[in-house]
C-alpha positions, 0 to 999 in steps of 0.5 A: 532910570538912574539907581541910587548911590554906589561906593567903589573901593579899589586901590587902583586909581585908573580902575576907579576913574574908568568905573566912575565914568562908566557908572555916572549915567546909571547911578544918581551918585558915584563915590570912590575910595582907594582904601577901605578905611573910609567905608564905615564913615561913608556907610554912616553918612551916605547909606550906599545902595551898593558897595563895589569892593575889590578883593585885594589891596596893597597889604596882600595883593593876591590872597583876597583875605583883606577883601574878606575882612572888609566884607565881614566888617561891612555886614557886621555894621549893616546885615542888609548891605549889598556888596558886590566883589571884584576879582581877577578871573584866576580868583573865582574860587575866592569870589565864591567864598565871598558869596558864601560869606554874604556878598551879593554877587561878583564881577571879574576883571577885566569887566564887560561894561554891559554885564557890570552895569546889569549886575550893579543895577540888580544889586541896587534894586535888591537893596531898595527892595530890602529897604521897602520890606524893612519899612513895611515891617516897621510900619506893621509892627508900629500898628500892633500893640506891644502886648496881646489885647485881652479877650473878655469873657467867662461864658462857657462858649468863650471858655471853649474858644480861650482853651482852643487858643491856648492849645493852638498858640503852641503850634504852627497849624493853620487856623480858620476862625468862623463867626458873625461880624463883630464877634472878635475874630481879629482878637483871636488871631492876634492872641494866636500869634502873640502867644506863639513862638512867632510872636517876635516876628510880624503879624500882618493883616490883609482885609480882603473885604476892603482891597479891590480884586485888581490890587490883591496880587500886588498887596499879597505878593508885592511887585517889581518896578514897571510891573504895571502902570503905577509901579514906579518902584519895587514893593514888598508884599504882605506875604514877604513881610510876614515871613517868619511870622503870621499872615491874617487873611480877614474876610477870606470868603470875599476872595474870588475863585481865580485869586483863591487858586493863586493863594492856594498855589502859594500855601502849597509850594511855600513860595511866591513870585512878585508881580513882574518878576520870574524869581520864586522866593521861599516863605515861612508863614503861618496862615490864620484866616477868618470869615463870616461866610459858611465856607462849607456851603460855599464849597457845595455851591462851587464858589469856594475851592475845597482844596483851599478850605482844606489848607486853611482850616487845619483847625476851626475856631467858632466865635459865638455871637454875643446874644449867646454869651449871657453875662459876658454882655455886662462884663464887656460893657464895664470893660468899655466903660472903663476905657471910655471914661478915661478917654473922655475924662468922665467921672463915671462909676457904674451902669444902672440896673435898668440899663443893664437889664436893657443891655441883656434883653437886646439881641446885639446883631452887631455883636461886640462891636455894636456894644462897644460903640453903644457904650462909647456913645452913652459915656460921651452923652453922660452928665452923671456918674451912672449910665442910665437906660436912656443913654443906650439907643439900640436898634429895634428888632426888625419885623419878621418878614412875611414868607412869600408863597412858594410856587409849585409851577415846574416851568418857573422852578426850572427857570429859577434853578438854571438862573441860580446855577449860572450865577453861582458858576459865574457864567461857566456853563460846564460848571452850571451843568454839573450843579444841575446834574445835566449835560452842557448841551441840555443846559444850552437848550434850557437856557434858549428855551427860557430866554436866559 
């Protein structure tokens, strides 16, 4: 498949003619120039994927100094420009200096056609990957608010959280945020990033509860063109985009054991490899993870790796459920009323005392998120300046489930234990036997005995 646009700059017209013929089948557009004076204009109007630049022009036919000056000017205009230098075999030391100055690669004259095409094709792919990364980074930054969103709360439980955020924001420690759904774990993650030294770099989020397992590696690590059937062009992964900043892995408890292993390897090595590539890339990322699962219990059950837990929970923050936050319920309700009365252009002054009492009595199983939705609905339905209790339609408390009598039948207990162990171990007989404290052969006999 032809690559993008290439600009060739050389003062030898015969060289330009030969390169134009050679590269036309491999690039959508080939532009040539005998002088570097037109490079700036061409960069502005065509945004080339690759600039193939000779090191020597008529002003100085051997030192390579003019080529180095042009290289510096190109990179000053566009720090992400991909420049490949051309030089004679005798000038290899100059080419190496050009690489140190920011050139992507170099080719020697006279060139080998296949090697030249491979070098320039790889350079064009690098430029496309840089564009993809910049686009994704801009998209991520556009999704983020310009300032850190407030964390509303004055209760003792929330003051402990805020104190932890203040301390941890000054560090690069990996943080694990635990709590029920809707308690505001994402707000804490954004605050940890927003008040940190990494705030100028991206905060990139992956919701592991919404990404199919088959797409996770591509989303996290990125991929090269042709890595799989639908990979029509290279894509930078979230980890690559987050380099220099923070990667927030939400609902990390949903990650399967095989993917936990891949994530652990990336965290430990500080490197990753795109799908379809063999080149390792280094990263500088702070990891913040969140889950509503009890990961310590999951480790005991064998469904979460202990070594990964050690890596992600240098420090843990426990988000309290709303039912344990006292008057924060009313503080949050007033905050949401202020937001939604402006959004829906309603003249609302307050929440009635009866409505406040109703809000305080409720257990809020959906936590802050449920309260937010309840307030928004009340504001939409309100026809008066005060929100009354009838506007807050809250879910009734579920009736307590009647406990089933526990069986003491040894045969049935053994069968249930074996079935549960095999489920937790995801069919791995060795691991299931370890959980049960018996040998693999003994487990095989019991599986056969119970017809499992």
